The first five atom37 places (N, CA, C, CB, O) and aatype in JSON, in Angstrom:
{
  "aatype": [12, 19, 1, 16, 10, 19, 19, 3, 3, 3, 14, 0, 19, 10, 6, 19, 9, 0, 16, 10, 10, 10, 3, 0, 7, 8, 6, 19, 15, 16, 0, 1, 3, 7, 10, 3, 0, 1, 3, 10, 10, 0, 3, 7, 15, 13, 3, 10, 4, 19, 10, 3, 8, 3, 12, 14, 7, 12, 16, 7, 10, 3, 19, 0, 1, 15, 10, 1, 0, 0, 7, 15, 14, 16, 1, 13, 19, 10, 19, 15, 7, 5, 1, 1, 10, 19, 7, 5, 1, 10, 3, 6, 19, 3, 6, 13, 9, 0, 11, 14, 13, 3, 14, 6, 8, 13, 10, 1, 10, 19, 6, 6, 10, 10, 0, 14],
  "atom_mask": [
    [1, 1, 1, 1, 1],
    [1, 1, 1, 1, 1],
    [1, 1, 1, 1, 1],
    [1, 1, 1, 1, 1],
    [1, 1, 1, 1, 1],
    [1, 1, 1, 1, 1],
    [1, 1, 1, 1, 1],
    [1, 1, 1, 1, 1],
    [1, 1, 1, 1, 1],
    [1, 1, 1, 1, 1],
    [1, 1, 1, 1, 1],
    [1, 1, 1, 1, 1],
    [1, 1, 1, 1, 1],
    [1, 1, 1, 1, 1],
    [1, 1, 1, 1, 1],
    [1, 1, 1, 1, 1],
    [1, 1, 1, 1, 1],
    [1, 1, 1, 1, 1],
    [1, 1, 1, 1, 1],
    [1, 1, 1, 1, 1],
    [1, 1, 1, 1, 1],
    [1, 1, 1, 1, 1],
    [1, 1, 1, 1, 1],
    [1, 1, 1, 1, 1],
    [1, 1, 1, 0, 1],
    [1, 1, 1, 1, 1],
    [1, 1, 1, 1, 1],
    [1, 1, 1, 1, 1],
    [1, 1, 1, 1, 1],
    [1, 1, 1, 1, 1],
    [1, 1, 1, 1, 1],
    [1, 1, 1, 1, 1],
    [1, 1, 1, 1, 1],
    [1, 1, 1, 0, 1],
    [1, 1, 1, 1, 1],
    [1, 1, 1, 1, 1],
    [1, 1, 1, 1, 1],
    [1, 1, 1, 1, 1],
    [1, 1, 1, 1, 1],
    [1, 1, 1, 1, 1],
    [1, 1, 1, 1, 1],
    [1, 1, 1, 1, 1],
    [1, 1, 1, 1, 1],
    [1, 1, 1, 0, 1],
    [1, 1, 1, 1, 1],
    [1, 1, 1, 1, 1],
    [1, 1, 1, 1, 1],
    [1, 1, 1, 1, 1],
    [1, 1, 1, 1, 1],
    [1, 1, 1, 1, 1],
    [1, 1, 1, 1, 1],
    [1, 1, 1, 1, 1],
    [1, 1, 1, 1, 1],
    [1, 1, 1, 1, 1],
    [1, 1, 1, 1, 1],
    [1, 1, 1, 1, 1],
    [1, 1, 1, 0, 1],
    [1, 1, 1, 1, 1],
    [1, 1, 1, 1, 1],
    [1, 1, 1, 0, 1],
    [1, 1, 1, 1, 1],
    [1, 1, 1, 1, 1],
    [1, 1, 1, 1, 1],
    [1, 1, 1, 1, 1],
    [1, 1, 1, 1, 1],
    [1, 1, 1, 1, 1],
    [1, 1, 1, 1, 1],
    [1, 1, 1, 1, 1],
    [1, 1, 1, 1, 1],
    [1, 1, 1, 1, 1],
    [1, 1, 1, 0, 1],
    [1, 1, 1, 1, 1],
    [1, 1, 1, 1, 1],
    [1, 1, 1, 1, 1],
    [1, 1, 1, 1, 1],
    [1, 1, 1, 1, 1],
    [1, 1, 1, 1, 1],
    [1, 1, 1, 1, 1],
    [1, 1, 1, 1, 1],
    [1, 1, 1, 1, 1],
    [1, 1, 1, 0, 1],
    [1, 1, 1, 1, 1],
    [1, 1, 1, 1, 1],
    [1, 1, 1, 1, 1],
    [1, 1, 1, 1, 1],
    [1, 1, 1, 1, 1],
    [1, 1, 1, 0, 1],
    [1, 1, 1, 1, 1],
    [1, 1, 1, 1, 1],
    [1, 1, 1, 1, 1],
    [1, 1, 1, 1, 1],
    [1, 1, 1, 1, 1],
    [1, 1, 1, 1, 1],
    [1, 1, 1, 1, 1],
    [1, 1, 1, 1, 1],
    [1, 1, 1, 1, 1],
    [1, 1, 1, 1, 1],
    [1, 1, 1, 1, 1],
    [1, 1, 1, 1, 1],
    [1, 1, 1, 1, 1],
    [1, 1, 1, 1, 1],
    [1, 1, 1, 1, 1],
    [1, 1, 1, 1, 1],
    [1, 1, 1, 1, 1],
    [1, 1, 1, 1, 1],
    [1, 1, 1, 1, 1],
    [1, 1, 1, 1, 1],
    [1, 1, 1, 1, 1],
    [1, 1, 1, 1, 1],
    [1, 1, 1, 1, 1],
    [1, 1, 1, 1, 1],
    [1, 1, 1, 1, 1],
    [1, 1, 1, 1, 1],
    [1, 1, 1, 1, 1],
    [1, 1, 1, 1, 1],
    [1, 1, 1, 1, 1]
  ],
  "atom_positions": [
    [[-43.05, 1.7, -62.28], [-41.88, 0.5, -61.93], [-40.73, 1.29, -61.38], [-41.3, -0.49, -63.36], [-40.07, 2.27, -61.73]],
    [[-40.77, 0.59, -60.55], [-39.04, 1.54, -60.09], [-37.7, 1.03, -60.66], [-38.6, 1.44, -58.27], [-37.58, -0.19, -60.53]],
    [[-36.8, 1.56, -61.16], [-36.03, 1.78, -62.52], [-34.47, 1.0, -61.5], [-35.94, 4.02, -63.31], [-34.32, 2.06, -60.89]],
    [[-33.8, 0.46, -61.15], [-32.9, 0.36, -60.39], [-31.2, -0.61, -60.92], [-33.78, -0.2, -59.26], [-30.99, -1.8, -61.13]],
    [[-30.43, 0.39, -60.96], [-29.07, -0.79, -61.21], [-28.34, -1.36, -59.84], [-27.67, 0.03, -62.14], [-28.29, -0.96, -58.67]],
    [[-27.81, -2.5, -60.55], [-27.21, -3.09, -59.56], [-26.02, -3.48, -59.65], [-27.77, -3.92, -59.21], [-25.89, -4.55, -60.25]],
    [[-24.58, -2.72, -59.04], [-23.46, -3.15, -59.36], [-22.82, -3.54, -58.54], [-22.89, -2.53, -59.9], [-22.67, -3.01, -57.44]],
    [[-22.2, -4.77, -59.01], [-21.38, -5.73, -58.01], [-20.34, -6.22, -59.3], [-22.49, -7.22, -57.1], [-20.7, -6.52, -60.44]],
    [[-18.76, -6.22, -58.7], [-18.22, -6.72, -59.4], [-18.08, -8.34, -59.1], [-17.23, -5.97, -59.5], [-17.35, -9.03, -59.81]],
    [[-18.86, -8.92, -57.98], [-19.22, -10.61, -57.78], [-20.4, -11.12, -58.53], [-19.58, -11.0, -56.21], [-21.58, -10.94, -58.21]],
    [[-19.75, -12.04, -59.98], [-21.38, -12.19, -60.19], [-22.48, -12.92, -59.41], [-21.54, -12.76, -61.31], [-23.67, -12.82, -59.72]],
    [[-22.05, -13.61, -58.44], [-22.99, -14.55, -57.11], [-23.99, -13.26, -56.54], [-21.67, -15.31, -55.42], [-25.18, -13.18, -56.83]],
    [[-23.37, -12.42, -55.79], [-23.73, -11.18, -55.19], [-24.7, -10.35, -55.78], [-22.7, -10.46, -55.06], [-25.79, -9.98, -55.34]],
    [[-23.96, -10.06, -57.19], [-25.25, -9.28, -58.08], [-26.17, -9.88, -59.12], [-24.7, -8.2, -58.9], [-26.86, -9.21, -59.89]],
    [[-26.1, -11.28, -59.09], [-27.54, -12.27, -59.47], [-28.59, -11.77, -57.86], [-26.97, -14.68, -59.53], [-29.59, -11.04, -57.9]],
    [[-28.04, -12.36, -56.7], [-28.64, -12.42, -55.69], [-29.36, -10.83, -55.39], [-27.64, -12.98, -54.69], [-30.48, -10.68, -54.9]],
    [[-28.78, -10.14, -55.65], [-29.61, -8.63, -55.33], [-30.18, -8.33, -56.53], [-28.65, -7.25, -54.85], [-30.84, -7.3, -56.42]],
    [[-30.21, -8.8, -57.62], [-30.89, -8.25, -58.85], [-31.77, -9.06, -58.8], [-30.23, -8.15, -60.18], [-32.71, -8.58, -59.43]],
    [[-32.19, -10.62, -58.19], [-33.19, -10.98, -58.29], [-34.44, -10.9, -56.9], [-32.8, -12.11, -58.78], [-35.59, -11.31, -56.7]],
    [[-33.55, -10.23, -56.29], [-34.39, -9.95, -55.05], [-35.3, -8.8, -55.5], [-33.47, -9.53, -53.71], [-36.51, -8.78, -55.25]],
    [[-34.77, -8.04, -56.04], [-35.49, -6.78, -56.79], [-36.19, -6.69, -57.89], [-34.75, -5.95, -57.1], [-37.1, -5.89, -58.1]],
    [[-35.7, -7.71, -58.79], [-36.86, -8.25, -59.67], [-37.89, -9.13, -59.13], [-36.33, -8.97, -60.74], [-38.88, -9.12, -59.86]],
    [[-37.99, -9.74, -58.31], [-38.96, -10.51, -57.84], [-39.77, -9.26, -56.57], [-38.17, -12.12, -57.18], [-40.68, -9.77, -55.92]],
    [[-39.54, -8.11, -56.34], [-39.83, -7.21, -55.45], [-40.6, -6.27, -56.78], [-38.39, -6.57, -54.48], [-41.1, -5.27, -56.26]],
    [[-40.77, -6.28, -57.84], [-41.5, -5.68, -58.81], [-40.77, -4.65, -59.66], [0.0, 0.0, 0.0], [-41.36, -3.97, -60.51]],
    [[-38.75, -4.51, -59.24], [-38.03, -3.65, -59.55], [-37.74, -4.16, -61.47], [-36.72, -3.63, -58.33], [-37.61, -5.28, -61.96]],
    [[-37.74, -3.06, -61.99], [-36.99, -2.76, -63.3], [-35.31, -2.99, -63.18], [-37.32, -1.14, -63.71], [-34.61, -2.07, -62.75]],
    [[-34.82, -4.04, -63.52], [-33.17, -4.18, -63.06], [-32.57, -4.3, -64.23], [-32.68, -5.47, -62.1], [-32.74, -5.13, -65.12]],
    [[-31.7, -3.18, -64.14], [-30.09, -3.46, -65.28], [-28.94, -3.88, -63.96], [-29.31, -1.39, -66.43], [-29.23, -3.9, -62.76]],
    [[-27.86, -4.14, -64.44], [-27.09, -4.51, -63.62], [-25.25, -3.69, -64.6], [-27.46, -6.5, -63.38], [-25.08, -3.29, -65.75]],
    [[-24.43, -3.76, -63.54], [-23.11, -3.13, -63.83], [-22.13, -4.22, -63.29], [-22.9, -1.61, -63.09], [-22.56, -5.13, -62.58]],
    [[-20.95, -4.13, -63.59], [-19.92, -4.73, -62.83], [-18.69, -4.1, -62.49], [-19.61, -5.74, -63.4], [-17.71, -4.72, -62.08]],
    [[-18.72, -3.14, -62.61], [-17.54, -1.89, -61.93], [-18.35, -0.66, -61.83], [-16.03, -1.46, -63.04], [-19.43, -0.24, -62.26]],
    [[-17.32, -0.21, -61.01], [-17.92, 1.64, -61.17], [-18.21, 2.46, -62.28], [0.0, 0.0, 0.0], [-19.18, 3.19, -62.46]],
    [[-17.05, 2.19, -63.15], [-16.89, 3.22, -64.28], [-18.05, 2.95, -65.2], [-15.44, 3.11, -65.1], [-18.6, 4.0, -65.56]],
    [[-18.52, 1.99, -65.62], [-20.09, 1.37, -66.28], [-21.3, 1.97, -65.72], [-20.35, -0.27, -65.97], [-22.26, 2.22, -66.45]],
    [[-21.29, 2.27, -64.19], [-22.22, 2.73, -63.43], [-22.46, 4.07, -63.36], [-22.03, 2.34, -62.37], [-23.55, 4.62, -63.45]],
    [[-20.93, 4.76, -63.13], [-21.22, 6.17, -63.41], [-21.95, 6.63, -64.94], [-19.8, 6.86, -63.28], [-22.69, 7.56, -65.24]],
    [[-21.34, 5.44, -65.78], [-21.79, 6.1, -67.03], [-23.46, 5.67, -67.51], [-20.65, 5.63, -68.23], [-23.96, 6.28, -68.46]],
    [[-24.14, 4.71, -66.87], [-25.36, 4.07, -66.93], [-25.57, 5.15, -66.09], [-25.66, 2.53, -66.58], [-26.54, 5.68, -66.63]],
    [[-25.28, 5.89, -65.03], [-26.74, 6.76, -64.2], [-26.47, 7.98, -64.29], [-27.07, 6.56, -62.5], [-27.09, 8.8, -63.62]],
    [[-25.19, 8.45, -65.43], [-25.39, 9.64, -65.68], [-26.72, 9.95, -66.35], [-24.36, 10.03, -66.35], [-26.75, 11.16, -66.12]],
    [[-27.59, 9.75, -66.86], [-28.82, 10.4, -67.27], [-29.82, 10.59, -66.78], [-29.2, 10.09, -68.0], [-30.87, 10.97, -67.3]],
    [[-29.5, 10.23, -65.31], [-30.65, 10.22, -63.99], [-31.76, 9.5, -64.46], [0.0, 0.0, 0.0], [-32.84, 9.86, -64.0]],
    [[-31.73, 8.56, -65.27], [-32.86, 7.93, -65.44], [-33.56, 6.65, -64.09], [-32.5, 7.3, -66.86], [-34.77, 6.48, -63.95]],
    [[-32.86, 6.17, -63.52], [-32.56, 5.4, -62.49], [-33.31, 6.03, -61.16], [-31.02, 5.3, -62.4], [-33.11, 7.18, -60.76]],
    [[-33.99, 5.29, -60.7], [-34.81, 5.26, -59.35], [-33.48, 5.41, -57.91], [-35.86, 3.42, -59.32], [-33.26, 6.28, -57.06]],
    [[-32.83, 4.06, -58.24], [-32.11, 3.45, -57.3], [-31.07, 3.12, -57.88], [-32.65, 2.48, -56.68], [-31.06, 3.0, -59.11]],
    [[-29.86, 2.86, -57.07], [-28.6, 2.16, -57.36], [-28.02, 1.57, -56.19], [-27.61, 3.04, -57.97], [-27.51, 2.2, -55.26]],
    [[-28.13, 0.36, -56.27], [-27.54, -0.64, -55.15], [-26.03, -0.72, -55.57], [-28.31, -2.3, -55.13], [-25.86, -1.48, -56.52]],
    [[-24.66, 0.02, -55.0], [-23.45, -0.35, -55.38], [-22.89, -1.14, -54.46], [-22.69, 0.64, -55.66], [-23.19, -0.88, -53.3]],
    [[-22.13, -2.09, -54.67], [-20.81, -2.6, -53.71], [-20.2, -1.73, -53.55], [-19.86, -3.58, -54.1], [-20.46, -0.78, -54.28]],
    [[-19.31, -1.58, -52.76], [-17.93, -0.46, -52.43], [-16.94, -0.72, -53.39], [-17.11, -0.65, -50.89], [-16.62, 0.11, -54.25]],
    [[-16.32, -2.15, -53.24], [-14.94, -2.04, -53.76], [-14.91, -2.98, -55.3], [-13.79, -2.71, -52.46], [-15.08, -4.18, -55.46]],
    [[-14.72, -2.22, -55.98], [-15.39, -2.52, -57.38], [-13.76, -1.74, -58.0], [-17.4, -1.55, -57.82], [-13.02, -0.89, -57.51]],
    [[-13.74, -2.66, -59.46], [-12.22, -2.14, -60.01], [-12.96, -0.65, -60.84], [-11.18, -3.63, -61.44], [-14.06, -0.62, -61.39]],
    [[-12.3, 0.13, -60.74], [-12.02, 1.86, -61.99], [-12.87, 2.51, -60.84], [0.0, 0.0, 0.0], [-12.2, 3.27, -60.14]],
    [[-14.04, 2.41, -60.53], [-14.37, 3.32, -59.07], [-14.94, 2.47, -57.61], [-15.76, 4.49, -59.49], [-15.32, 1.3, -57.62]],
    [[-14.89, 3.1, -56.72], [-15.49, 2.57, -55.68], [-17.07, 2.91, -55.5], [-14.7, 2.98, -54.58], [-17.37, 4.05, -55.85]],
    [[-18.04, 2.17, -55.04], [-19.1, 2.83, -54.94], [-19.09, 4.15, -54.26], [0.0, 0.0, 0.0], [-19.66, 5.05, -54.86]],
    [[-18.52, 4.43, -53.09], [-18.53, 6.1, -53.1], [-18.15, 6.74, -53.76], [-18.11, 6.72, -52.36], [-18.8, 7.78, -53.8]],
    [[-17.1, 6.7, -54.6], [-16.82, 7.24, -55.91], [-17.95, 8.09, -56.42], [-16.55, 6.15, -56.88], [-18.32, 9.27, -56.36]],
    [[-18.42, 6.64, -57.07], [-19.78, 6.81, -58.11], [-21.19, 7.4, -57.48], [-20.21, 5.22, -58.7], [-22.12, 7.76, -58.21]],
    [[-21.23, 7.46, -56.21], [-22.21, 8.06, -55.66], [-21.92, 9.52, -55.29], [-22.58, 7.3, -54.61], [-22.73, 10.41, -55.07]],
    [[-20.5, 9.57, -55.28], [-20.34, 10.88, -54.92], [-19.61, 12.07, -56.31], [-19.33, 10.69, -53.5], [-19.5, 13.3, -56.34]],
    [[-19.31, 11.19, -57.13], [-19.41, 11.88, -58.4], [-20.95, 12.04, -59.15], [-18.45, 11.1, -59.34], [-21.24, 12.87, -60.01]],
    [[-21.63, 11.24, -58.69], [-23.27, 11.62, -59.4], [-23.98, 12.75, -58.14], [-24.56, 9.74, -59.57], [-24.22, 13.91, -58.47]],
    [[-24.16, 12.44, -57.23], [-24.42, 13.46, -56.42], [-24.07, 15.08, -56.48], [-23.94, 13.01, -55.47], [-24.88, 16.01, -56.44]],
    [[-22.22, 15.17, -56.64], [-21.92, 16.52, -57.53], [-22.95, 17.11, -58.52], [-20.71, 16.26, -58.43], [-23.61, 18.15, -58.55]],
    [[-22.85, 16.07, -59.29], [-23.81, 16.58, -61.02], [-25.26, 16.76, -60.62], [-23.85, 15.08, -62.57], [-26.05, 16.95, -61.54]],
    [[-25.85, 16.7, -59.11], [-27.28, 16.59, -59.31], [-28.24, 15.57, -59.28], [0.0, 0.0, 0.0], [-29.46, 15.69, -59.15]],
    [[-27.5, 14.43, -59.44], [-28.33, 13.27, -59.9], [-29.37, 12.83, -58.62], [-27.24, 11.95, -60.36], [-29.06, 12.69, -57.44]],
    [[-30.66, 12.66, -59.22], [-31.52, 12.26, -58.19], [-31.79, 10.6, -57.63], [-32.72, 12.82, -58.68], [-32.6, 10.24, -56.77]],
    [[-31.02, 9.92, -58.26], [-31.17, 8.46, -57.99], [-30.62, 8.35, -56.86], [-30.62, 7.5, -58.92], [-29.4, 8.56, -56.82]],
    [[-31.29, 8.0, -55.72], [-31.23, 7.31, -54.34], [-30.38, 6.34, -54.62], [-32.55, 6.75, -53.71], [-30.55, 5.65, -55.62]],
    [[-29.07, 6.08, -53.54], [-28.15, 5.14, -53.56], [-28.28, 4.37, -52.05], [-26.72, 5.84, -53.91], [-28.7, 4.73, -50.95]],
    [[-27.67, 3.06, -52.61], [-27.84, 2.3, -51.4], [-26.46, 1.73, -51.5], [-29.14, 1.22, -51.32], [-26.38, 0.98, -52.47]],
    [[-25.08, 1.86, -50.66], [-24.2, 1.15, -50.21], [-23.87, -0.12, -50.06], [-24.14, 1.43, -49.53], [-23.96, -0.27, -48.84]],
    [[-23.41, -1.52, -50.7], [-23.65, -2.47, -49.87], [-21.92, -3.3, -49.65], [-25.0, -3.42, -50.59], [-21.68, -4.0, -50.63]],
    [[-21.16, -3.31, -48.94], [-20.1, -3.97, -48.56], [-20.03, -4.42, -47.4], [-19.2, -3.4, -48.72], [-20.73, -4.12, -46.43]],
    [[-18.79, -5.51, -47.51], [-18.38, -6.55, -46.59], [-16.9, -5.65, -45.89], [0.0, 0.0, 0.0], [-15.98, -6.3, -45.41]],
    [[-16.89, -4.69, -45.91], [-16.13, -3.76, -45.43], [-16.39, -3.12, -43.91], [-16.2, -2.84, -46.39], [-16.8, -1.97, -43.8]],
    [[-16.22, -3.65, -43.19], [-16.22, -3.36, -41.88], [-16.21, -2.18, -41.0], [-15.46, -3.84, -41.61], [-16.85, -1.76, -40.03]],
    [[-14.97, -1.71, -41.96], [-14.59, -0.36, -41.61], [-15.43, 0.78, -42.24], [-13.21, -0.18, -41.98], [-15.2, 1.97, -42.04]],
    [[-16.29, 0.35, -42.91], [-17.35, 1.19, -42.9], [-18.63, 1.01, -42.1], [-17.64, 1.27, -44.06], [-19.58, 1.77, -42.29]],
    [[-18.67, 0.21, -41.38], [-20.0, 0.29, -39.92], [-19.72, 1.29, -39.49], [-20.09, -0.78, -38.54], [-18.66, 1.51, -38.91]],
    [[-20.66, 2.11, -39.69], [-20.99, 3.47, -38.04], [-19.88, 4.65, -38.69], [0.0, 0.0, 0.0], [-19.34, 5.5, -37.97]],
    [[-19.69, 4.56, -39.97], [-18.89, 6.21, -40.32], [-19.79, 6.81, -40.98], [-17.43, 6.34, -41.3], [-20.48, 6.15, -41.76]],
    [[-20.02, 8.33, -40.81], [-21.1, 9.01, -41.43], [-20.43, 9.14, -43.27], [-21.41, 10.73, -40.43], [-19.4, 9.65, -43.73]],
    [[-21.99, 8.15, -44.14], [-21.61, 8.1, -45.58], [-22.25, 9.41, -46.61], [-22.19, 6.59, -46.1], [-23.03, 9.11, -47.52]],
    [[-21.95, 10.47, -46.43], [-22.71, 11.58, -46.65], [-23.15, 11.19, -48.35], [-21.75, 13.11, -46.3], [-24.1, 11.82, -48.82]],
    [[-22.55, 10.3, -49.12], [-22.43, 10.04, -50.67], [-23.63, 9.27, -51.12], [-21.09, 9.2, -51.07], [-24.12, 9.37, -52.25]],
    [[-24.12, 8.39, -50.04], [-25.19, 7.73, -50.35], [-26.46, 7.86, -49.07], [-24.64, 6.24, -50.64], [-26.21, 8.42, -48.01]],
    [[-27.73, 7.3, -49.37], [-28.6, 7.18, -48.56], [-29.2, 6.11, -47.47], [-29.19, 7.41, -49.19], [-30.06, 6.15, -46.59]],
    [[-28.19, 5.06, -48.04], [-28.14, 4.08, -46.82], [-27.25, 3.32, -47.28], [-29.4, 3.28, -46.38], [-26.92, 3.32, -48.47]],
    [[-26.59, 2.34, -46.1], [-25.23, 1.55, -46.07], [-25.98, -0.01, -45.8], [-23.96, 2.17, -44.62], [-26.85, -0.07, -44.93]],
    [[-25.73, -0.82, -46.3], [-25.81, -2.01, -45.8], [-24.67, -3.09, -45.61], [-26.65, -2.44, -46.47], [-24.38, -3.51, -46.73]],
    [[-23.84, -3.76, -44.57], [-23.16, -4.68, -44.38], [-23.66, -6.26, -44.65], [-22.82, -4.41, -43.22], [-24.7, -6.82, -44.31]],
    [[-22.68, -6.66, -45.3], [-22.55, -8.06, -46.39], [-21.86, -8.93, -44.68], [-20.9, -7.82, -48.43], [-21.06, -8.53, -43.83]],
    [[-22.53, -10.02, -44.8], [-23.81, -10.55, -45.43], [-24.82, -9.79, -45.09], [-24.16, -11.88, -45.09], [-24.52, -8.93, -44.27]],
    [[-26.46, -9.8, -45.6], [-27.51, -8.71, -45.38], [-28.54, -10.08, -45.35], [-27.75, -7.25, -46.77], [-28.49, -11.13, -46.0]],
    [[-29.52, -9.59, -44.28], [-31.04, -10.87, -44.62], [-31.21, -9.88, -45.44], [-32.61, -11.44, -43.37], [-31.0, -8.68, -45.27]],
    [[-31.73, -10.62, -46.58], [-32.67, -10.56, -47.87], [-34.13, -9.63, -46.97], [-33.14, -12.63, -48.62], [-34.21, -8.44, -47.28]],
    [[-34.93, -10.03, -46.19], [-36.16, -9.14, -45.79], [-35.61, -7.33, -45.58], [-36.85, -9.89, -44.11], [-35.79, -6.26, -46.16]],
    [[-34.92, -7.8, -44.49], [-34.28, -6.32, -43.94], [-33.52, -5.63, -45.39], [-32.87, -6.64, -42.45], [-33.7, -4.42, -45.5]],
    [[-32.95, -6.08, -46.14], [-32.83, -5.41, -47.2], [-33.85, -4.96, -48.14], [-32.12, -5.95, -47.73], [-33.65, -3.89, -48.71]],
    [[-34.97, -5.66, -48.39], [-35.5, -5.15, -49.2], [-37.03, -4.16, -48.18], [-35.75, -6.43, -50.37], [-37.93, -3.77, -48.92]],
    [[-37.15, -3.93, -47.1], [-37.77, -3.34, -46.22], [-36.97, -2.08, -46.39], [-37.86, -4.03, -44.91], [-37.66, -1.08, -46.58]],
    [[-35.47, -1.88, -46.35], [-34.77, -0.51, -46.09], [-35.23, 0.09, -47.39], [-33.01, -0.51, -45.85], [-35.8, 1.17, -47.3]],
    [[-35.03, -0.55, -48.82], [-35.45, -0.18, -50.28], [-36.79, 0.62, -50.18], [-35.66, -1.56, -51.27], [-37.13, 1.74, -50.54]],
    [[-37.45, -0.51, -49.48], [-39.2, 0.15, -50.11], [-39.56, 1.34, -49.04], [-40.86, -1.35, -49.98], [-40.48, 2.16, -49.09]],
    [[-38.48, 1.16, -47.98], [-38.42, 2.58, -47.26], [-37.67, 4.06, -47.56], [-37.91, 2.25, -46.11], [-37.77, 5.14, -46.96]],
    [[-37.0, 3.72, -48.59], [-35.85, 4.66, -49.12], [-36.96, 5.21, -49.97], [-34.3, 3.98, -49.95], [-37.15, 6.42, -49.86]],
    [[-37.88, 4.39, -50.97], [-38.3, 4.91, -51.97], [-39.61, 5.27, -51.79], [-38.1, 4.21, -52.95], [-40.21, 5.62, -52.8]],
    [[-40.43, 5.26, -50.34], [-41.43, 5.76, -50.47], [-41.79, 7.08, -50.39], [-41.93, 5.26, -49.94], [-41.04, 7.77, -49.7]],
    [[-42.95, 7.72, -51.01], [-43.16, 9.09, -51.0], [-42.99, 9.94, -49.92], [-44.22, 9.28, -51.35], [-43.21, 11.15, -50.04]]
  ]
}
């Protein structure tokens, strides 16, 4: 089973993404800000982390950057409504999805990202 952390400071978005992944068979944990996410991800026990960009404490990119520098094996998907990020090179994350997104597209992207 894929261990996934979903991080978003918006409870409605957090619930939607967590439910999509639960229904797809993931074991899902959640966090509401970047600092909690960084702490939860520090031991490398999560296969995937879906991060909002704009959050209190640390942005999603800051979380991914910090953990990548520490050698984390976790795959990162950044989800954001910030249109300025569309088309930018985001080396810190494995994938970027702009909000709002199509749930089927999101799940396909996650499956492809986690495929061996």
